[in-house]
C-alpha positions in Angstrom: -17.9 97.0 -109.6 -19.7 93.9 -110.9 -22.3 94.3 -113.6 -25.9 93.7 -112.4 -26.1 90.3 -114.0 -22.7 89.2 -112.7 -23.6 90.4 -109.2 -26.7 88.3 -109.1 -25.0 85.3 -110.7 -22.0 85.4 -108.4 -24.3 85.8 -105.4 -26.2 82.7 -106.4 -23.0 80.8 -106.9 -21.6 81.8 -103.5 -24.9 81.1 -101.8 -25.0 77.6 -103.4 -21.4 76.8 -102.4 -21.8 78.1 -98.8 -25.1 76.3 -98.2 -24.0 73.1 -100.0 -25.4 70.0 -98.1 -27.9 72.0 -96.0 -31.6 71.2 -96.1 -34.5 73.4 -95.4 -37.5 72.6 -93.2 -40.7 71.5 -94.9 -41.1 70.1 -98.4 -39.2 66.9 -97.7 -36.0 68.5 -96.6 -35.2 69.9 -100.1 -31.8 71.6 -100.6 -31.5 74.9 -98.7 -30.5 76.7 -101.9 -34.1 76.4 -103.1 -35.1 78.8 -100.2 -32.5 81.3 -101.2 -33.6 81.1 -104.9 -37.2 81.7 -103.9 -36.3 84.8 -101.8 -34.1 86.2 -104.6 -36.7 85.5 -107.2 -39.5 87.1 -105.2 -37.4 90.2 -104.8 -36.6 90.3 -108.5 -40.3 89.9 -109.4 -41.7 92.6 -107.1 -39.0 95.1 -108.1 -39.2 94.2 -111.8 -35.5 93.2 -111.6 -34.5 96.8 -111.1 -32.2 96.3 -108.1 -29.3 93.8 -108.6 -27.9 94.5 -105.1 -31.2 93.7 -103.5 -31.6 90.5 -105.4 -27.9 89.6 -104.5 -28.7 90.2 -100.9 -31.7 88.0 -101.2 -29.5 85.2 -102.4 -27.0 85.8 -99.6 -29.3 86.8 -96.7 -28.5 83.7 -94.6 -24.8 83.3 -95.4 -23.5 85.2 -92.3 -26.1 83.5 -90.1 -25.6 79.9 -91.3 -22.0 79.8 -92.6 -18.5 81.2 -91.9 -19.1 84.1 -94.4 -18.3 87.6 -93.0 -19.6 91.0 -93.7 -16.2 92.1 -95.0 -16.1 89.3 -97.5 -19.5 90.2 -98.9 -18.6 93.9 -99.0 -15.4 93.1 -100.9 -16.9 90.7 -103.3 -20.2 92.5 -103.9 -20.7 95.9 -102.3 -21.1 97.6 -98.9 -24.8 97.8 -99.5 -25.2 94.1 -100.1 -23.1 93.3 -97.0 -25.1 95.8 -94.9 -28.4 94.3 -96.0 -27.2 90.7 -95.2 -26.1 91.9 -91.7 -29.4 93.7 -91.1 -31.2 90.4 -91.9 -29.0 88.2 -89.8 -30.2 86.9 -86.5 -28.0 86.6 -83.4 -27.8 82.8 -83.2 -26.3 83.0 -79.7 -29.8 84.0 -78.5 -32.5 81.5 -77.6 -35.0 80.8 -80.4 -37.9 82.6 -78.5 -35.7 85.6 -77.8 -34.6 85.8 -81.5 -38.2 85.5 -82.6 -39.3 88.3 -80.3 -36.4 90.5 -81.4 -37.5 90.1 -85.0 -41.0 91.3 -84.2 -39.6 94.3 -82.3 -36.9 95.1 -84.8 -38.9 94.8 -88.0 -40.5 98.3 -88.0 -37.0 99.8 -87.6 -35.3 98.0 -90.5 -34.4 99.7 -93.7 -37.0 99.5 -96.5 -34.8 97.0 -98.4 -34.2 94.8 -95.3 -38.0 94.8 -94.8 -38.4 93.5 -98.4 -35.9 90.7 -97.7 -37.6 89.8 -94.4 -41.0 89.6 -96.0 -39.8 87.5 -99.0 -38.0 85.2 -96.5 -41.2 84.7 -94.5 -43.2 84.0 -97.7 -40.7 81.3 -98.7 -40.6 79.7 -95.3 -44.4 79.6 -94.9 -44.8 78.2 -98.4 -42.3 75.4 -97.6 -44.4 74.4 -94.6 -47.6 74.0 -96.6 -47.3 70.3 -97.5 -49.9 67.7 -98.5 -51.2 65.4 -95.8 -49.2 67.1 -93.0 -48.5 65.3 -89.7 -49.6 66.8 -86.5 -46.1 68.2 -85.9 -46.1 69.7 -89.4 -49.5 71.3 -88.8 -48.4 72.7 -85.5 -45.1 74.0 -87.0 -47.0 75.7 -89.9 -49.5 77.3 -87.4 -46.8 78.5 -85.1 -44.5 79.8 -87.9 -47.3 81.6 -89.8 -48.6 83.3 -86.7 -45.1 84.5 -85.8 -44.2 85.5 -89.4 -47.5 87.5 -89.6 -46.3 89.6 -86.6 -42.8 90.2 -88.1 -44.2 91.2 -91.4 -46.7 93.6 -89.8 -43.6 95.7 -89.1 -42.4 95.4 -92.7 -45.5 96.4 -94.6 -46.0 99.3 -96.9 -42.8 99.2 -98.9 -44.0 97.1 -101.8 -47.7 96.5 -102.2 -47.0 93.5 -104.6 -44.9 91.8 -102.0 -47.5 92.6 -99.3 -50.2 90.9 -101.4 -48.0 87.8 -102.0 -47.5 87.6 -98.2 -51.3 87.9 -97.6 -52.0 85.2 -100.2 -49.4 82.9 -98.6 -50.9 83.4 -95.2 -54.3 82.7 -96.6 -53.0 79.5 -98.2 -51.5 78.5 -94.8 -54.8 79.1 -93.0 -56.7 77.2 -95.7 -54.3 74.2 -95.4 -54.7 74.3 -91.6 -58.5 74.4 -91.9 -58.5 71.4 -94.3 -56.3 69.3 -92.0 -58.0 70.3 -88.7 -55.1 72.5 -87.5 
C-alpha cells in the first residue's frame, strides 16, 4: 500500500502523463492537468487533507473517461476504492451529450458521498474555467448553459461537505455576476 503522500503524488504524475497534450475548455485552452489539479486541491482543502484516496481519485477522475486507463490498472496501482471512485465519476462517452448530461442529473443523488464530493469539485473547476474576461457570445452562452446544468447535478450532491457546497454556491454566484456584467 502506498503512503498517503506517495499515493497523491503518483496519482498526479499518472494524471499528467495520461492527459499530456490535452487542453481544457475555457481560460484560453490551458493544459487539462490544471483542471485535475484544481479538483484534487479542492478535495484536499475541504477535507483538510485527511483522505489521500479521495484526493488521488480527484487527480484521476477523468482518466478512464478520456484515456486508455482501466479500472484494474487504477486498483492495482492505487487501491480498489480509488478505482471505484473514478469509475463512479466516469461518464459513458458512447451516449449523446444531452443523454449523458441528463444521466448525471438523475444519478447524482444516488452516488456515494465521496463521488458526490468529486462531482461537485469537478463542476466548481469547470464553471470557474468558463468565467473569462470579455467573453464572446459563444463563451457567455457556454457559461450560462454549463452553470445551469451543473447546478442541477450538484443539487443531488449537496449535504456531504458544507465547505464544498459554499464554494460551489460562490462559484455559481460569480458565474451569474459575470453573465450579468456581459449581458448574458
